[in-house]
C-alpha positions, 0 to 999 in steps of 0.5 A: 342213129336219130337223136333229138336235140334237147334234154330227154330226147337226146338219148338214143331211141333204144335208151329211151325205150329202156328208161321208159320200161324202167320208169313203168316198173318203178311206177308200178311198184309205187302204185303196188306199194300204195294199193298195199297201204290202203288194203292194210288201212282197210283190214277189218277188225277181228269178228266179234265172234272170234274176239275171245278165241285165243290163249292168254298164257298163265305160267305157273297157273294153278289148276282148280283141282276141286272142279268136278266132272264125269268120266266115260264110266259115269263116275263123278271125279275131281280134276285133282284125282289125276294129279298124284304129286308124282307124274305130270299131266298133259291136259287138252280142251277138246269135243267129240263133235268138232268138225275138224280141228279137234280131230286134227289136234288129237291125231297129231297128238297121239302120233307124237305120243306113239313115237315116245317110249313113255306110256300114257298112265305109266309116266304121265296122265292125259286128261281131255275135258270136253268144252261141249256141256252137252256131250254125253259120256258115251259120245266121249267114250267112243272118241277115246277108243278111237284114239287109243286104238290109234295109239295101240298100247292096251296097258295105257287104257286107264291113263287117258281120261275123257271128261264131260261136265257143266259149263260153269266148271268147263269155263272155270277150268278154261279161265284158269288156264287162259283157254278162250272159246266161243260157241256159234249158235248158227253152226252149233259149233265151237271156235277155239284154239289148238293147244296142249297144256303140260301140267306139273304133278301138283297141278300148275301149268308148266308149258303151252304147246300149240298146233296140231303137230307135236314133236315126240322130243318136245313132248317128252322134254316138256314132261320131264321139265314139268315132272320137276325131277320126278320123272325121266332118266338122268340122260333126259335131265341132262338133255333138259339142261342143254335144251331150252324151249323156243317159243317162236319155234314151238319146240326145244332147241339147243342152249348154246351157253349151257352147252358151252358150260357143260363142255367146259365142266366135262373138259376140266374133268377129263383133263383132271382125270388125265392129270391124276392117271399121269401122276399115279402112273409116275408114282408107281414108276418111281416106287418100282424104281426105288424097289429095284435100287433096293434089290440091287443094293441087297445083292451087292 
């Protein structure tokens, strides 16, 4: 096998070829990383049209309950009409002529709600405020009827309120809850995020739920949490104690520390109960022995 006399060339031809391939791969990786870094340096800033399209969370923000809107029956209402101090409120910001996102969000929302035993209007209120000041109540009514048909629970007809209103009042609500959106005059559409707001019965923002899919358990636990002990069963509140909201996953997950604490309490109660039962059993046994002894003495 041919060898060359000095340095790099002293390696055999096959080894020389393998080193060449390795060097080429390493060089390619370096060039790729350099290109990626250059691409990162060239990332364009967010378009001006989308700068304000986001959500700025305002935990516990007060909903401006005195804002007025028009419902699908043409009646002027206040937001405060839907916060009765007892039931939580699920609030969304959508509009009927949205080409895609609102349809996806409302579809996902009603799919999630349809897998809950709770009913809109009975256990919680659902309020949607159109972000399009040009939307008519007739158009809002058609959208409302469409999704109520999907929901398939006629008794909940009066629990969802689709409201329209002036730009001033829409903006006032959006600013209060941190909902950023923008109108695009070229397309005639609104750019906006997909988010649902879970509100307390007295009108404070309790939880932000993002996306176009809504897990039924997350919806239920968020409403129980917002209900401040006024809605949900004892089991719901126990689950809420053992679960916490994971913002990275957008849903509730087990809270290990709380579960361990609860397990410890349950263990103490179980052991305590067992000790009490054992003590009572031994006490009864001792009484029976005493009674038997007394009977024997009497017989004798």
